[in-house]
C-alpha positions as a Python dict, from the first residue, in 0.01 Angstrom:
ca = {
    (1, 'M'): (0, 0, 0),
    (2, 'T'): (227, 296, 10),
    (3, 'S'): (81, 641, 58),
    (4, 'E'): (155, 709, -308),
    (5, 'T'): (-78, 435, -426),
    (6, 'E'): (-355, 485, -173),
    (7, 'S'): (-690, 615, -289),
    (8, 'V'): (-618, 685, -652),
    (9, 'I'): (-982, 780, -700),
    (10, 'T'): (-1043, 1142, -606),
    (11, 'F'): (-1334, 1362, -703),
    (12, 'E'): (-1359, 1715, -570),
    (13, 'P'): (-1064, 1957, -580),
    (14, 'D'): (-977, 2135, -261),
    (15, 'I'): (-1092, 2497, -271),
    (16, 'D'): (-780, 2639, -110),
    (17, 'D'): (-520, 2442, -300),
    (18, 'L'): (-714, 2401, -627),
    (19, 'V'): (-600, 2038, -640),
    (20, 'A'): (-697, 1793, -369),
    (21, 'S'): (-440, 1619, -154),
    (22, 'E'): (-368, 1270, -279),
    (23, 'S'): (-327, 1131, 70),
    (24, 'S'): (-680, 1226, 171),
    (25, 'R'): (-982, 1018, 82),
    (26, 'L'): (-1275, 1251, 33),
    (27, 'P'): (-1618, 1142, 159),
    (28, 'F'): (-1890, 1083, -97),
    (29, 'A'): (-2243, 1209, -49),
    (30, 'G'): (-2462, 916, 36),
    (31, 'D'): (-2179, 660, 5),
    (32, 'P'): (-2331, 326, 107),
    (33, 'A'): (-2179, 156, 409),
    (34, 'S'): (-2161, -177, 230),
    (35, 'T'): (-1811, -275, 123),
    (36, 'S'): (-1962, -448, -181),
    (37, 'S'): (-2112, -136, -340),
    (38, 'F'): (-2001, -54, -693),
    (39, 'P'): (-1800, 260, -600),
    (40, 'K'): (-1615, 81, -319),
    (41, 'V'): (-1538, -229, -524),
    (42, 'L'): (-1419, -17, -814),
    (43, 'R'): (-1198, 187, -586),
    (44, 'R'): (-1040, -122, -431),
    (45, 'R'): (-968, -276, -769),
    (46, 'L'): (-812, 39, -911),
    (47, 'D'): (-598, 88, -600),
    (48, 'R'): (-497, -277, -600),
    (49, 'F'): (-371, -253, -960),
    (50, 'F'): (-74, -47, -840),
    (51, 'A'): (-27, -222, -506),
    (52, 'D'): (-22, -573, -654),
    (53, 'R'): (237, -475, -912),
    (54, 'N'): (431, -255, -670),
    (55, 'I'): (442, 27, -924),
    (56, 'S'): (391, 400, -890),
    (57, 'P'): (78, 564, -1032),
    (58, 'K'): (303, 847, -1150),
    (59, 'A'): (511, 870, -1466),
    (60, 'D'): (670, 552, -1594),
    (61, 'R'): (944, 514, -1854),
    (62, 'T'): (699, 567, -2139),
    (63, 'M'): (586, 898, -1994),
    (64, 'W'): (941, 1027, -1949),
    (65, 'V'): (1017, 931, -2310),
    (66, 'K'): (712, 1129, -2421),
    (67, 'I'): (820, 1429, -2215),
    (68, 'G'): (1170, 1419, -2358),
    (69, 'M'): (1050, 1369, -2713),
    (70, 'G'): (794, 1651, -2700),
    (71, 'L'): (1035, 1903, -2553),
    (72, 'T'): (1311, 1796, -2796),
    (73, 'V'): (1091, 1842, -3101),
    (74, 'L'): (969, 2182, -2983),
    (75, 'A'): (1318, 2308, -2903),
    (76, 'G'): (1469, 2141, -3209),
    (77, 'S'): (1223, 2302, -3449),
    (78, 'W'): (1313, 2650, -3323),
    (79, 'I'): (1685, 2579, -3319),
    (80, 'A'): (1657, 2460, -3680),
    (81, 'L'): (1471, 2777, -3776),
    (82, 'Y'): (1752, 3001, -3657),
    (83, 'A'): (2041, 2772, -3750),
    (84, 'L'): (1924, 2693, -4103),
    (85, 'R'): (1744, 3019, -4183),
    (86, 'P'): (1518, 2835, -4429),
    (87, 'D'): (1321, 2977, -4720),
    (88, 'S'): (951, 3054, -4681),
    (89, 'W'): (814, 2704, -4738),
    (90, 'R'): (1067, 2535, -4512),
    (91, 'F'): (1005, 2806, -4253),
    (92, 'I'): (633, 2724, -4256),
    (93, 'A'): (709, 2351, -4231),
    (94, 'L'): (934, 2396, -3926),
    (95, 'Y'): (693, 2646, -3771),
    (96, 'L'): (408, 2395, -3811),
    (97, 'L'): (628, 2124, -3660),
    (98, 'S'): (666, 2342, -3351),
    (99, 'G'): (287, 2377, -3346),
    (100, 'L'): (240, 2000, -3357),
    (101, 'A'): (491, 1970, -3072),
    (102, 'Q'): (291, 2225, -2872),
    (103, 'T'): (-29, 2028, -2931),
    (104, 'F'): (144, 1709, -2818),
    (105, 'L'): (286, 1879, -2508),
    (106, 'L'): (-48, 2032, -2410),
    (107, 'L'): (-234, 1702, -2429),
    (108, 'N'): (35, 1471, -2297),
    (109, 'I'): (248, 1673, -2055),
    (110, 'A'): (75, 1994, -1946),
    (111, 'H'): (-256, 1824, -1867),
    (112, 'D'): (-97, 1552, -1654),
    (113, 'S'): (126, 1795, -1467),
    (114, 'N'): (-181, 2011, -1405),
    (115, 'H'): (-324, 1715, -1212),
    (116, 'N'): (4, 1645, -1028),
    (117, 'A'): (7, 1313, -1213),
    (118, 'V'): (364, 1320, -1344),
    (119, 'S'): (559, 1308, -1018),
    (120, 'S'): (517, 1285, -643),
    (121, 'V'): (754, 1581, -622),
    (122, 'P'): (537, 1898, -645),
    (123, 'S'): (812, 2108, -802),
    (124, 'V'): (840, 1867, -1095),
    (125, 'N'): (470, 1899, -1174),
    (126, 'K'): (483, 2276, -1126),
    (127, 'T'): (777, 2311, -1364),
    (128, 'L'): (619, 2094, -1633),
    (129, 'N'): (291, 2281, -1591),
    (130, 'Y'): (463, 2590, -1734),
    (131, 'V'): (432, 2414, -2070),
    (132, 'F'): (95, 2590, -2081),
    (133, 'D'): (269, 2929, -2058),
    (134, 'V'): (525, 2827, -2321),
    (135, 'C'): (226, 2759, -2546),
    (136, 'G'): (70, 3100, -2470),
    (137, 'I'): (-187, 2987, -2211),
    (138, 'S'): (-186, 3079, -1843),
    (139, 'S'): (-107, 2759, -1652),
    (140, 'Y'): (-243, 2917, -1334),
    (141, 'M'): (-580, 3007, -1485),
    (142, 'W'): (-610, 2675, -1668),
    (143, 'R'): (-554, 2504, -1334),
    (144, 'I'): (-839, 2697, -1173),
    (145, 'L'): (-1082, 2656, -1463),
    (146, 'H'): (-1006, 2290, -1514),
    (147, 'H'): (-1027, 2184, -1149),
    (148, 'R'): (-1286, 2416, -999),
    (149, 'G'): (-1477, 2468, -1320),
    (150, 'H'): (-1485, 2117, -1464),
    (151, 'H'): (-1372, 1821, -1255),
    (152, 'S'): (-1588, 1918, -960),
    (153, 'C'): (-1902, 1982, -1168),
    (154, 'V'): (-1898, 1774, -1488),
    (155, 'N'): (-2180, 1866, -1730),
    (156, 'L'): (-2354, 2093, -1479),
    (157, 'H'): (-2503, 2393, -1655),
    (158, 'G'): (-2377, 2722, -1516),
    (159, 'E'): (-2086, 2554, -1335),
    (160, 'D'): (-1891, 2338, -1580),
    (161, 'D'): (-1659, 2573, -1767),
    (162, 'A'): (-1642, 2326, -2057),
    (163, 'L'): (-2009, 2400, -2128),
    (164, 'T'): (-1948, 2773, -2167),
    (165, 'G'): (-2058, 2835, -2523),
    (166, 'R'): (-2053, 3216, -2499),
    (167, 'G'): (-2391, 3220, -2668),
    (168, 'I'): (-2236, 3072, -2982),
    (169, 'F'): (-2311, 2715, -2872),
    (170, 'R'): (-2585, 2539, -2686),
    (171, 'F'): (-2400, 2249, -2520),
    (172, 'T'): (-2672, 2147, -2273),
    (173, 'P'): (-3052, 2120, -2278),
    (174, 'H'): (-3059, 2358, -1981),
    (175, 'E'): (-2912, 2638, -2195),
    (176, 'R'): (-3140, 2891, -2363),
    (177, 'R'): (-3178, 2818, -2733),
    (178, 'A'): (-3122, 3085, -3000),
    (179, 'S'): (-3241, 3054, -3358),
    (180, 'Y'): (-2888, 3034, -3498),
    (181, 'H'): (-2808, 2732, -3281),
    (182, 'R'): (-2978, 2516, -3541),
    (183, 'F'): (-2661, 2561, -3747),
    (184, 'Q'): (-2417, 2495, -3463),
    (185, 'H'): (-2326, 2146, -3583),
    (186, 'I'): (-2218, 2309, -3909),
    (187, 'Y'): (-2012, 2599, -3777),
    (188, 'A'): (-1875, 2411, -3472),
    (189, 'L'): (-1545, 2302, -3627),
    (190, 'F'): (-1461, 2656, -3734),
    (191, 'F'): (-1506, 2797, -3385),
    (192, 'Y'): (-1322, 2502, -3232),
    (193, 'A'): (-1029, 2585, -3457),
    (194, 'V'): (-998, 2936, -3307),
    (195, 'F'): (-1031, 2803, -2952),
    (196, 'S'): (-661, 2841, -2866),
    (197, 'L'): (-641, 3188, -3021),
    (198, 'D'): (-925, 3286, -2790),
    (199, 'Y'): (-732, 3152, -2491),
    (200, 'V'): (-413, 3334, -2582),
    (201, 'F'): (-565, 3675, -2656),
    (202, 'V'): (-898, 3689, -2471),
    (203, 'R'): (-993, 3412, -2229),
    (204, 'D'): (-703, 3438, -1985),
    (205, 'F'): (-733, 3816, -1953),
    (206, 'E'): (-1110, 3791, -1926),
    (207, 'S'): (-1083, 3534, -1646),
    (208, 'F'): (-835, 3751, -1454),
    (209, 'F'): (-999, 4091, -1498),
    (210, 'F'): (-1364, 4029, -1598),
    (211, 'P'): (-1456, 3694, -1438),
    (212, 'S'): (-1795, 3544, -1507),
    (213, 'H'): (-1782, 3243, -1274),
    (214, 'S'): (-1856, 3300, -906),
    (215, 'Y'): (-1548, 3106, -793),
    (216, 'L'): (-1329, 3334, -1006),
    (217, 'K'): (-1490, 3641, -855),
    (218, 'R'): (-1412, 3508, -507),
    (219, 'T'): (-1052, 3420, -590),
    (220, 'R'): (-784, 3677, -507),
    (221, 'H'): (-493, 3631, -744),
    (222, 'S'): (-148, 3709, -612),
    (223, 'A'): (72, 3976, -767),
    (224, 'R'): (305, 3696, -872),
    (225, 'E'): (35, 3537, -1089),
    (226, 'Y'): (-43, 3868, -1258),
    (227, 'A'): (328, 3909, -1332),
    (228, 'I'): (352, 3556, -1472),
    (229, 'L'): (44, 3617, -1686),
    (230, 'F'): (194, 3919, -1861),
    (231, 'A'): (547, 3779, -1870),
    (232, 'G'): (424, 3452, -2016),
    (233, 'K'): (219, 3622, -2286),
    (234, 'A'): (509, 3853, -2373),
    (235, 'F'): (753, 3562, -2396),
    (236, 'Y'): (518, 3359, -2614),
    (237, 'L'): (433, 3640, -2858),
    (238, 'T'): (800, 3740, -2877),
    (239, 'Y'): (934, 3401, -2982),
    (240, 'M'): (633, 3313, -3199),
    (241, 'L'): (579, 3645, -3379),
    (242, 'I'): (842, 3911, -3316),
    (243, 'L'): (1176, 3727, -3336),
    (244, 'P'): (1108, 3554, -3669),
    (245, 'V'): (1042, 3898, -3821),
    (246, 'V'): (1327, 4081, -3649),
    (247, 'I'): (1600, 3815, -3662),
    (248, 'L'): (1504, 3594, -3955),
    (249, 'R'): (1370, 3886, -4159),
    (250, 'K'): (1058, 3696, -4253),
    (251, 'P'): (763, 3895, -4389),
    (252, 'P'): (518, 3980, -4109),
    (253, 'L'): (226, 3839, -4306),
    (254, 'L'): (409, 3509, -4354),
    (255, 'V'): (479, 3479, -3981),
    (256, 'A'): (125, 3585, -3889),
    (257, 'G'): (-20, 3333, -4134),
    (258, 'A'): (193, 3052, -3994),
    (259, 'F'): (95, 3157, -3640),
    (260, 'V'): (-275, 3141, -3720),
    (261, 'L'): (-233, 2805, -3895),
    (262, 'V'): (-58, 2662, -3588),
    (263, 'H'): (-346, 2774, -3367),
    (264, 'L'): (-606, 2631, -3600),
    (265, 'I'): (-436, 2294, -3559),
    (266, 'I'): (-402, 2326, -3181),
    (267, 'G'): (-754, 2460, -3131),
    (268, 'L'): (-932, 2202, -3345),
    (269, 'T'): (-733, 1909, -3207),
    (270, 'V'): (-762, 1997, -2839),
    (271, 'S'): (-1131, 2089, -2869),
    (272, 'L'): (-1228, 1762, -3034),
    (273, 'V'): (-1023, 1553, -2791),
    (274, 'F'): (-1216, 1701, -2498),
    (275, 'Q'): (-1561, 1766, -2647),
    (276, 'T'): (-1604, 1404, -2751),
    (277, 'T'): (-1577, 1286, -2389),
    (278, 'H'): (-1866, 1475, -2225),
    (279, 'T'): (-2085, 1645, -2484),
    (280, 'I'): (-2218, 1362, -2697),
    (281, 'D'): (-2572, 1242, -2758),
    (282, 'S'): (-2554, 962, -2500),
    (283, 'T'): (-2415, 1150, -2199),
    (284, 'Y'): (-2631, 1305, -1929),
    (285, 'F'): (-2658, 1668, -1822),
    (286, 'P'): (-2765, 1689, -1455),
    (287, 'S'): (-2974, 1983, -1340),
    (288, 'D'): (-2788, 2004, -1007),
    (289, 'R'): (-2523, 1831, -796),
    (290, 'S'): (-2773, 1636, -587),
    (291, 'E'): (-2901, 1412, -866),
    (292, 'F'): (-2653, 1134, -784),
    (293, 'D'): (-2593, 977, -443),
    (294, 'N'): (-2232, 913, -531),
    (295, 'G'): (-1974, 1094, -742),
    (296, 'V'): (-1882, 772, -922),
    (297, 'Y'): (-2229, 747, -1077),
    (298, 'H'): (-2210, 1113, -1178),
    (299, 'I'): (-1888, 1045, -1369),
    (300, 'F'): (-2025, 738, -1545),
    (301, 'A'): (-2343, 923, -1649),
    (302, 'T'): (-2167, 1232, -1784),
    (303, 'T'): (-1849, 1089, -1937),
    (304, 'A'): (-1764, 864, -2231),
    (305, 'D'): (-1454, 694, -2368),
    (306, 'Y'): (-1348, 637, -2727),
    (307, 'A'): (-1092, 427, -2915),
    (308, 'T'): (-969, 268, -2592),
    (309, 'E'): (-835, -34, -2782),
    (310, 'N'): (-628, 185, -3015),
    (311, 'P'): (-289, 248, -2849),
    (312, 'I'): (-189, 502, -3115),
    (313, 'V'): (-486, 726, -3032),
    (314, 'G'): (-416, 696, -2660),
    (315, 'W'): (-49, 777, -2713),
    (316, 'L'): (-122, 1088, -2920),
    (317, 'V'): (-404, 1237, -2709),
    (318, 'G'): (-243, 1184, -2370),
    (319, 'G'): (-479, 903, -2269),
    (320, 'L'): (-774, 1141, -2269),
    (321, 'N'): (-972, 890, -2474),
    (322, 'H'): (-975, 690, -2147),
    (323, 'H'): (-1174, 971, -1994),
    (324, 'I'): (-1375, 788, -1732),
    (325, 'V'): (-1056, 663, -1571),
    (326, 'H'): (-912, 1012, -1593),
    (327, 'H'): (-1201, 1152, -1387),
    (328, 'L'): (-1189, 861, -1144),
    (329, 'C'): (-810, 879, -1105),
    (330, 'P'): (-697, 1234, -1187),
    (331, 'F'): (-368, 1194, -999),
    (332, 'V'): (-264, 892, -1205),
    (333, 'C'): (-33, 936, -1504),
    (334, 'H'): (-214, 871, -1832),
    (335, 'T'): (31, 600, -1942),
    (336, 'H'): (-144, 371, -1689),
    (337, 'Y'): (-495, 438, -1820),
    (338, 'A'): (-538, 147, -2065),
    (339, 'P'): (-533, -140, -1808),
    (340, 'L'): (-732, 72, -1562),
    (341, 'T'): (-1001, 122, -1827),
    (342, 'R'): (-1035, -255, -1861),
    (343, 'I'): (-1093, -275, -1485),
    (344, 'V'): (-1353, 2, -1506),
    (345, 'R'): (-1534, -161, -1799),
    (346, 'E'): (-1541, -508, -1641),
    (347, 'T'): (-1653, -380, -1301),
    (348, 'A'): (-1928, -166, -1455),
    (349, 'E'): (-2053, -465, -1652),
    (350, 'E'): (-2048, -679, -1338),
    (351, 'F'): (-2262, -428, -1145),
    (352, 'G'): (-2489, -336, -1437),
    (353, 'V'): (-2364, 24, -1458),
    (354, 'S'): (-2375, 185, -1803),
    (355, 'Y'): (-2029, 235, -1951),
    (356, 'R'): (-2029, 471, -2250),
    (357, 'Q'): (-1772, 437, -2525),
    (358, 'H'): (-1722, 469, -2899),
    (359, 'P'): (-1492, 235, -3092),
    (360, 'T'): (-1321, 517, -3282),
    (361, 'M'): (-1255, 887, -3238),
    (362, 'T'): (-1433, 951, -3568),
    (363, 'R'): (-1747, 791, -3427),
    (364, 'A'): (-1717, 1001, -3112),
    (365, 'I'): (-1688, 1321, -3318),
    (366, 'R'): (-1996, 1220, -3516),
    (367, 'H'): (-2199, 1172, -3197),
    (368, 'H'): (-2077, 1506, -3061),
    (369, 'L'): (-2202, 1678, -3376),
    (370, 'L'): (-2530, 1484, -3350),
    (371, 'L'): (-2578, 1627, -3001),
    (372, 'L'): (-2513, 1979, -3129),
    (373, 'K'): (-2770, 1922, -3403),
    (374, 'Q'): (-3027, 1791, -3155),
    (375, 'L'): (-2974, 2075, -2911),
    (376, 'G'): (-2984, 2326, -3194),
    (377, 'N'): (-3329, 2212, -3301),
    (378, 'E'): (-3485, 2134, -2964),
    (379, 'T'): (-3655, 2403, -2757),
}
């Protein structure tokens, strides 16, 4: 195997670099010496998939088509806005098209580049990762929160950033229950819809200046990252809000309304894509990191797939419906996930390891809301 295909399974991000080196194979706590153990067999089979076919785990032709298409639609929608100077309804339609392009880019391009999964050339991933900033979100802070605050501590209360409900939600049985949580399965979709607005206007600044996580408090951000934070926000708000009013002479309320509508789409879509993979009524919420002897078992217990046989869903959500493979192989481009998921499912069945999945995304959403209802009523 080439160094590019070696050890595609990686678990804990490096503290200094935020993303672990692909060439290094990290030791697992309590990893059995036997070469026939489930984690070792699974690792060999996933690695061999790329070696046997002599293909790269990075972006293939399909991925580059997706990148080109997403960027073309985003740029094209804004070019059309200024070239055609449409009336109000056509303005909203083109503005919403740009919002759909942003959603597609966040799920399909930004997330993969965040994991260095697009290219073996670091600068390519770094450049594509700025898609986050183009969409109003700090790529630097997302990188920290997603790697240090999620991939290294899935479903761990107090550590996994994805379980931060800000008191509004109770996502884990280890969280204190408030009386209003009994309604959380009802109001969840509303708050999910404003998720991206929170990131643009509150979350990034809060993480930089008023950090709540210990790893954020210990991190010293460079002056360059502060400059990019403010420059990125200014650029985003300028092209999304200011220029349509100043250049196109659109009413401020019309532009603001379209802006909010775009974020409702982005927030609801991205939230449901991610929430249905870890916080459902069949996943486990460990009390600490030591509950599992091996990181592989931790992933299988805390993560679920959905609609893995539906290529349309996988294409639209950036392969994140194949979420177990994503956590096992974070450096692999998502366009390879479908065959890898079949390997994962067959190997888990062979070794008697529980593999969690739902046949459709709708079913996964239902079971996420069932968990919220259960946690809202349980003490």
